[in-house]
N, C-alpha and C positions, 0 to 999 in steps of 0.2 A: 645972178651975181655970185661970183665964186666965193666959197667959204673962206673966211679970214684965217690964215694959218697962226697957230699959237706957238710961241717959243717952247721948246722942250723944258720940262722941269729938271732942275738939278737934283742930284741924288739926295742931298740934305733936306730938300723940300718935299720929298716923296712921302706919301701916306702909305706905310706898309700895312699889309694885312694883319700880321702878328709882329710883335716887337717885345719878346721876353726880356731883353736887356733893359729896355725902358721901364717895364713893369717892375723889375727887380732893383732898380737903381737905389731907391730909398732904403732898401732892406739889406744891402750888401754887408754892413758891419755885423748885423745879427746872424745872417746866413754864414759868413765866414767864421764867426765864433762857434756856431753850432757844428759846422763841419770839423773844426779844429778839435772840439771836445770829443767827437766820435773818434777821430784819428788817434788821440791820446789814450782813449779808453781801451783800445785793442779789442773791442767787442763790435762785430760787424753784422752778425746775422741774428734776427729774432731775439733781441734783448730788450733792454729798458726803453730805448727810444721807440721801437715798434709798439711795445705794450702801451706806452703813454700816448702815442699818436692814435692808436686804435680807440682808446677810452675817450680821448678828446674829439675824435671824428664821430663816434657814436653819439656823443652828447650834442655835437653841433648839428647832426643830421636827424636827431630826434628818434633814434632807434636803440635797441638794447645792445646790439652787437655790430662791430665793424671788424672785418678780418682782412688785414693787409695781405696783398699778393703781388706778384711780379709784374703784372700789366692788366690793362682793362680786358684784353683778349683772354688772358688766363683766368680772370675773374668769371667770365661767361663760361669758359671751358670747364672749370672746376664745378660750377653750378650744375651743368649737364651731367658731369661725372657723378656728383652727389645724387642726382635724380635717377641714376641708373640708365640713362639714355645710351643706346648702342645700335648695332646693326639691325636693320629691319624696322626701326622706329622712325617716327616722323615728328618734326618739331615745326609748329606754325610760327611764322615771323613776318617782318616787313621786308619788301623788296627795295625800299628806299632808305638806305642806311650805309654806314661804312661796312666794308667787306667782312670784317671780323664777326659781325652779328650772325651771318650765315656760315662763315668758314668754320666756326667751332662746332656747328651741327654736323658738318661733313667729317670733321676730325674725329668725332666719337663714332663714326660709321653710320650715322642716321641720315635722313633725307630732309632737307629744308622744304617746307610747303609755304608758298608765298600768298598772302592776302593783300588786297589793295589798301590804299592809304586814304585819309580824309583830304579833301581839296584845300581846306583852309589851314589847318595845323600841319599837314603833311605827315602826321603821325599815323601809325597803323589804325585802320578803321576797326573798332572793336566788334562791330556786328559782322563785318566780312571775315575777321579772324575767327570768331566763334563758329561761323558757318563752315570753316575749313577743318574744324576738329573732327576726327574720325576714329575708327577703332584702333589704328596704329599710332595715334598721336600720343606722345609720351610727355610733352611739355609745350609751352608756348613762351616765346620771347617777344615782348613788346618793346618798343624803342621810344625813349623820352627824348625826342629829336630836337637838336638846336637849343637845348635848355628848357624845353616846354614839356611838362608832365603830360603823358598820354591819357586820354579817357579810357578807363578800363572796366567800368561797372558791368556792362553786359558780358564782357570777356571774363571777368573775375568769376561771375556767376556760372558761366559755362565751364570754366576750368574746375570749379568746385563740384559741379554735377558730374563731370567726367573723371574726377579723382586724380587730376594731374596738376603739377605746379605751374604758376604763372611767374616768370622771371622778368625783370626789367633791365634793359640795356640803358643805364643812366650815365654812360660814359661822359655825356655832354651836359648832364643835368644835376650836378651836385648842388643841393640846397633848394631845388625846385619843389613845388607842391601842387597837388591836384586840385580840382574844383571843390572837393570836400575838405580841403585843407591838410590832407595827409601828405607827409613828405614822401619822396620817391622810394625811400627804403621801406615804407609800409604799404606801397602799392603792389599787391601780389605777395609772393612768398619771400622774395629777396631782390636786391638790385645790385648791379655791377657798376662800379666807378672806374674811371681811367684817370691817371695823373700824368698823361702825356703832356709835354711842356706847353702846348697851346690850349690846354683845357683851363677852365675857370680856376681850378686848383691844380696848377701844373708843377710837376717835379723837375728834376735835373737829369732826366733819363726816363726810363720806363718805370711804371708802378701802377698799382690798382688796388681796389678794395671791394668787399662785398658787404652790403648793409642788410640786416635782417633782424626781426624780432623773435625769430624761432631759435630757441636755445639748442635743441637737438641738432638742427641743421648747422648752426655755428660750430658746434663741437665736431661735426662731421667734416666741415670745411677746413678747420684747423688741422685735422688729421691728414686730409688729402694733400694739403700744401706741403707737407713734409714727408712725401713718399708713402703716405698711408701708415705712418708709424704711430702706434699708441705709446710707445716708449722706445728708447734707443735700441736699435737692432731687432725690434719686434714689429713687423709690418702686418697689420690685419687686413689691409686691402692694397691694391695697386693704386698709388696716387701719382704724384709728380713733384718736381722742384718748382713750386709756385710761391716762393718766399719773397716778401718785401724786405729790403736790406735796411740796416740801421741808419746809414747815411741819408738815404732818401726820406726815411721817417723823420729824422731830426730836422731836415730842411723843410719838409712839409708841415711840421709842427709850427715853425715860424710863420709860414704863409697862411696857415689855417686861421690864425688870429686876425688876419686882414681880410679874410674872405667876405664877411658881411659888408665891408666898405666897398670892395671891388664889385660885389653883386649890385649894390646900390648905384655905383657908377655905370655899370652896364645897363641898368634899368633906365637911368637918365638918358643915356645915349639912345636907347631904343625909343624912348618917348620923343626925343628930338627928331629922330628919323621919321616917326609917325607923322609929326607935324610938318617937317620940312619937305616930305615927299608926298603929302596928301593930295596935291594938285596934279600929280603925274598919272599916267595910265598904269603904273606898276601896281600889281596885286601885293599889298602889304600884309605882313603877318598879323593875325588878330591880336588885339590887346589881351594881356594875360597877367594879372597881378602875381601869379605864382611862378612865372617864367624867370629864368636866370640868364637867358640870352647868351649862350655860348657862341652862337652865330645869329646874325641878322640876315635872313634869307628872304629876298623878294622874288616874285615871279614876273618875268618880262614877257608880256604878250606880243603876238604879232611877228614872231621870228626876228626880233630885234635884240636878242640877248648878246650876240657876238658884237653887234654895232655898239651897244652901250658899254660893254666891257672894253672895247678898243678905245672909245671916247674917254673913258675914265683912265685908262692906261696912258693915253697921250697927256692927260692932266696930272700924271704922276700918282695915280690912285690905284692901288692893287685891289683885285677882287679874286674870288675863287668860285668854282662850280661844285656844288654839293647837291646831287651826285650826277655825273654824266650819263649813267646807264643803270637801269634797275638790276638788282642782284640776280633776278631770274634770267637775265640775258647774258650773264657771265659764262664763258666757255666751260669752266670747271664744273658748272652745275647743269651740264647737259642742256645748253641754251635752246637747242633745236626742239626740245620737248615743250618749251614755253613759247607759244605762238605770239607774235606781235598783236597787240590789242587786247590781250586777256587781262591786263592790269592797266587799264587806260589812264587812271588818275596818276599813278606812279610814273608812267611813261611820259605823260604831259609835263609832270614836275621836272623830270630829267631834261626835258627840252627847254624849260623856262627858268629854272631856279638859278639865282645868282646871289652870292653872299658878299655883303659889304663889310668893311672893317668895323668891328665893335670890340673894343678893349678898354680897360680902365684908364690907360694912359693917353687915349684919344682926346686931344684938346678941343675946346670950343671953336677955335679958329679953324682947325682941321675939319671938324664936323660941318661947319658953315661952308667951307670950300667944297666939301664932298657933295652936300645937298645942292649947292648952287650949280655944280657941274652936271648933276643928274637933270636938274630942271632946265639947264641950257641945252642939253641933248634933245629934250622933248620940245623945246621951243623952236629948234631949228627945222629945216626942211626934212621931209621923209617921215 
């Protein structure tokens, strides 16, 4: 019997993957007032709003220091600069992440060394990463992927033994905590955040921050973000222009107050996904009370990812693929040097991973429609 055709969804009925306008709607008066105040002040770079945001962010994230910078990418970059990573050095990291994680390693002239990931969390496997530490390793970057804190205990010990820093790419994981209850800013020496608009704490353009309990490192980072200057026109080291501007800080201060409620909403959505999709063949992400669910990523077995994505698209439901190829296979990293099959778990994740919408403004009816659509796909032929 031929499959029954469904009428196409109208645009207003679509379930968007991200919808910042809907997330901001209730905050518009506060956001507009904060922006107007900055415009009237005439102070736009590293002033009172940035200082206040840094203090509030550090308190919210349970660390001593938060250093605002120009983007999540620059947060990682300035951490490597602070660690003195350069040509001839190696940095161990994950092959299953956004490009910036490995890009910053190449930008300082070092070589990314990739270790495989865990099959359940899809975070960097700490034992595999520890095994890749060698005489040329100058740092390790683990990734707290999709809002889930990575397991780091074996890796933390290996880094301490090797005398090298362990940094966290927590761009997707503000507010997340590890198995031992430590917030991501305390997992390792420091963690980088991103305020890209679709992050859990998204800005209105680019922005980022670094979280750390290390006072000396915090002072070093603050110097590096203003061209390495200890004082005006006196540059002790070569740094860069990595500053967070006042307007972004003022707007982020407003949103930071609502972050706990948004995190709770994301956790509710993730819990409903876990129940609503439990009867399907999908490999669901493991439960994790410390996760903040920047993305809800399932693994679609049996080469059916494209079919499921197309089915959902026909139902007006957007999805994304994070990530379609391991970083080790990117041409800019001399992909020919990395043979297929050397990172089997990451490569399989790239073939299977599919991200479903998860945002605070996702309604109960939208979520019900989404899970019903997935279940209908698996109830059909094939």
